[in-house]
C-alpha positions in Angstrom: 112.7 118.4 131.8 115.6 116.7 130.3 117.7 118.0 127.6 119.6 115.5 125.4 122.6 116.0 123.3 123.8 113.1 121.1 127.3 113.3 119.5 130.0 111.0 118.2 133.1 111.2 120.4 135.2 108.9 118.2 134.8 107.2 114.9 136.4 104.0 113.7 139.8 104.7 111.9 138.2 102.8 108.9 135.2 105.2 108.8 134.8 107.1 105.6 132.0 109.7 105.8 130.1 111.3 102.9 131.1 114.8 101.9 128.4 116.2 104.1 129.3 114.2 107.3 131.9 114.8 110.1 133.3 113.0 113.1 131.5 115.2 115.4 127.9 114.6 114.0 125.0 113.6 116.2 124.8 109.8 116.2 121.1 110.0 114.8 121.7 112.9 112.4 120.4 112.6 108.8 120.6 114.6 105.7 118.4 115.0 102.7 117.8 117.1 99.6 116.0 120.4 100.1 112.6 120.4 98.7 111.4 123.5 96.7 107.8 122.3 96.5 105.8 120.6 93.7 106.6 121.2 90.0 103.5 122.8 88.2 102.3 122.5 84.7 104.4 125.0 82.6 107.4 124.9 84.9 110.7 124.3 83.3 112.2 120.9 84.1 115.4 121.3 86.2 118.6 120.2 84.4 119.3 118.1 87.5 116.0 116.3 87.5 115.3 115.7 83.9 112.7 112.9 84.7 110.6 115.3 86.6 106.7 115.6 85.9 104.2 118.0 87.3 103.3 116.9 90.8 106.7 115.6 91.7 108.9 117.3 94.2 111.5 119.8 93.0 114.9 119.5 94.8 117.4 122.2 95.2 120.8 122.0 93.3 122.7 123.6 96.1 126.0 123.9 94.4 124.5 124.8 91.2 126.5 122.4 89.0 123.5 120.9 87.3 123.8 117.5 89.0 122.0 116.3 92.1 124.5 114.4 94.2 126.0 114.1 97.8 127.2 117.7 97.6 123.7 119.0 97.6 122.6 117.1 100.7 121.7 119.3 103.7 121.4 118.5 107.4 117.8 118.2 108.4 118.1 117.2 112.0 118.3 114.2 114.4 115.8 111.4 115.0 116.8 111.4 118.5 114.7 113.8 120.9 116.2 117.1 121.9 114.6 116.5 125.3 112.0 114.7 127.4 109.3 116.1 129.7 107.3 114.6 132.5 104.7 115.7 135.0 103.1 113.8 137.8 100.8 115.2 140.6 98.4 113.9 143.1 95.5 115.8 144.5 94.1 114.8 147.8 90.9 115.7 149.8 89.9 113.9 152.8 89.8 110.2 151.7 89.8 111.0 148.0 92.8 111.1 145.8 93.3 112.0 142.0 96.6 111.5 140.4 97.6 112.4 136.8 100.8 111.6 134.9 102.0 113.2 131.7 105.2 112.5 129.6 106.5 113.5 126.3 109.4 114.4 124.1 110.3 117.3 121.7 112.7 118.1 118.9 112.4 114.8 117.0 113.0 115.1 113.3 110.9 112.7 111.3 110.1 112.3 107.6 106.9 111.0 106.1 104.5 109.0 108.3 102.9 105.8 107.1 99.8 107.8 106.3 101.7 110.1 103.9 104.2 107.4 102.7 101.4 105.0 101.7 100.1 107.5 99.1 102.5 105.8 96.8 100.7 103.4 94.5 103.3 100.9 93.6 104.0 97.1 94.2 100.4 96.3 95.0 100.4 98.0 98.3 97.4 99.3 100.0 97.1 103.1 100.2 95.6 105.6 102.6 92.9 108.2 102.0 95.7 110.8 101.3 96.1 109.3 98.0 93.0 111.2 97.1 94.7 114.4 98.1 97.8 113.8 95.8 98.5 115.9 92.7 97.0 114.7 89.4 95.6 116.3 86.3 92.2 116.9 88.1 93.8 118.2 91.3 96.6 120.4 90.3 96.1 122.6 93.4 97.1 119.6 95.6 99.6 120.1 98.5 100.6 116.5 98.4 103.0 115.1 95.6 101.8 112.9 92.8 101.8 109.1 93.5 104.0 108.8 90.3 107.6 107.7 91.3 110.7 109.4 90.0 112.4 112.8 90.3 114.8 111.6 93.0 112.1 111.2 95.7 110.6 113.7 98.2 113.7 115.2 99.8 112.8 117.0 103.0 109.3 117.6 101.7 107.6 115.7 104.7 110.4 116.4 107.2 108.9 118.1 110.4 110.0 118.8 114.0 107.8 116.4 116.0 106.7 116.7 119.5 104.2 114.7 121.7 102.7 114.9 125.3 101.0 111.8 126.3 98.7 111.2 129.3 100.2 108.1 130.8 97.4 107.6 133.3 94.7 109.0 135.4 93.8 107.3 138.7 90.8 108.2 141.1 90.9 106.5 144.5 89.1 106.5 147.8 90.6 105.3 151.1 87.9 103.4 153.2 88.8 103.8 156.9 88.4 100.8 159.3 88.6 100.7 162.9 88.7 97.0 163.2 90.4 94.0 161.7 92.3 96.0 159.0 93.6 99.6 159.3 92.3 100.8 155.9 91.4 99.6 152.3 91.5 101.7 149.1 89.4 101.3 146.0 90.4 103.0 142.7 89.7 103.2 139.1 92.4 103.9 136.6 92.6 104.7 132.9 95.8 104.2 130.9 97.0 106.2 127.9 93.6 108.1 127.5 94.8 110.7 125.1 97.9 112.4 123.4 98.7 115.8 122.0 101.1 115.8 119.0 101.8 117.5 115.6 102.7 113.9 114.2 100.4 112.0 111.8 100.7 108.4 112.1 101.5 105.8 114.6 
């Protein structure tokens, strides 16, 4: 297990941060508006999101001044992992050996994956099947935003704490004993990256 902490020790004297930033932030830190969920038919249009339509993401006006700006941005996490994990072990029985290797990372803050982001139907892009799950007049119980653009974006709607554990390889070998010519020979079969456990959707 390796725990990782990522901080700025010194900034350029010419650096001018946003109101929500400080000199000791994590180098990979990022901020976003806080999502309050999807606007529904009959909901009052927020004063700070006048272009909002049903199915778009409602964002929080943190300071309550009726304007969505930098003062409403909140820290959501760091794209750098909080830590890494690894495990490697070899089992032996007589001339047989079996080794297996796992590695992974945790505490990675990510936004929408390409699967989720490609629900947006604009500029002639191909979209994923998640577009069928988007909010529309025939699917008002949808959990995914409308593919109509506007309303200041998704905010932290898709942000999640990501982790993964990948099996790097599995190797099964057999040592063939020789008494003449050579001392030994080994035959083995190996599979690389056979599976991964993760809560991330996408590549």
